[in-house]
N, C-alpha and C positions, 0 to 999 in steps of 0.2 A: 504494500500500500504506500503510495506516495504522500509525503508530507509537504505542505506548502509553508515556507518560511519567508517572511517579508523583511528585507533589510532596508533601512533608510540610510543612504550614504552621507558623508560629511557635508555635501552640498544640498541635501534634502531630496535627492532623487530616490524614488521608490524602485526597488529591485526585488521582484518575486523569484524565488528559487524553488526547485523541487529537490527533496531529500528523501532518504529512506530511514526508517526506524533503525537506530543504532549508529547513524552518522553523527559525527562530531560537528558542532556549530561552527567552530573555527575553520575546519576544512571545507565546509559548505560555503562559508563566506569567502574564503580564499579562491575557491573554484569559480565563484561568481565575479571575481576581480575586485573585491573590496579591499581597502587598505588595512587589513588585519595581519600584522607582521607575524606574530606568534614566534618570536625569537627563540624561546626556550622549548619549542615544539611540544607544548602541553605539560611541561613539568612544573608549572606554577613557580617559575623563577624570574618572571618578568610580568609586566602588565600590558604588553603590546597587542593583546587580543581583546582588550576592554571593549565592551558594548553596554549600551543602556537598554534594558529590557522594558518594553511597554508596561505601564503600571498595571493594566488589567491582566498581564501574564506573569508578573513578577512573583506573586504569592502562589501561583500554580506550579512553579518550578521547585525542585528539591532545594532546600536551603544551601547556601554557600558554606563550605567548611571554614574553620578558623584560619587555615593556611590561605585560602582564597581571599578571605576578608583582609588578611594582612597584606597581601599583594595589591589589593584594590586601593589600599592607602597610598600607593605610589602611582596610581593611574591618573593621568591628566583629565580633569573635567569629571571626576567620579561623582556619582549621585546616589541617592538612596536605592535606586533600582539597578545599579551597576553590577555587572558580572563579568567574569573572564569567559570568553566564548569557548576556550579550550576545555572548560569544565562542564559544559552542557552537552550531554549525550541526548540526542533527539529520540522521542518516543511517539507513537501514534497519537497520544493525547495532546501532543504539542502542535498538531496541525493548525496552522494559522498564526503561529508565533511571530511577533513583530519585535525587532530590535533595531536600535540606531547606533551607527558607528559615529562616535563623537567627532566634532570638527577639529578637536585638538589632536586627533590621531595622526600618526605619521608612519610610513612604511619605508624603511631603509632599502627594501628591495627595489623601490621605484625611484631612488635618488641617483 
């Protein structure tokens, strides 16, 4: 079953993507060309995959671990609904998930 994930890029452009249950949000965003660097490759050693989860979705996700919360302290533009996209494994229940890539994000792969 395909899951639709909507990303809002740093310029406000809406990008709808198709994903599968078990996919990682970071990899889905990268495949869609979004500036989600993911320097540590999902090891929670950076905050370069920071996204802002839509408020109506935030409480429906599993809570962030203490380690993820600590890394979010370093994320530029972090908000109450911020998460590291590398820590979100998609499930069928997440069909329609919407996240925003903050305007303060930068991707060294594109420099």
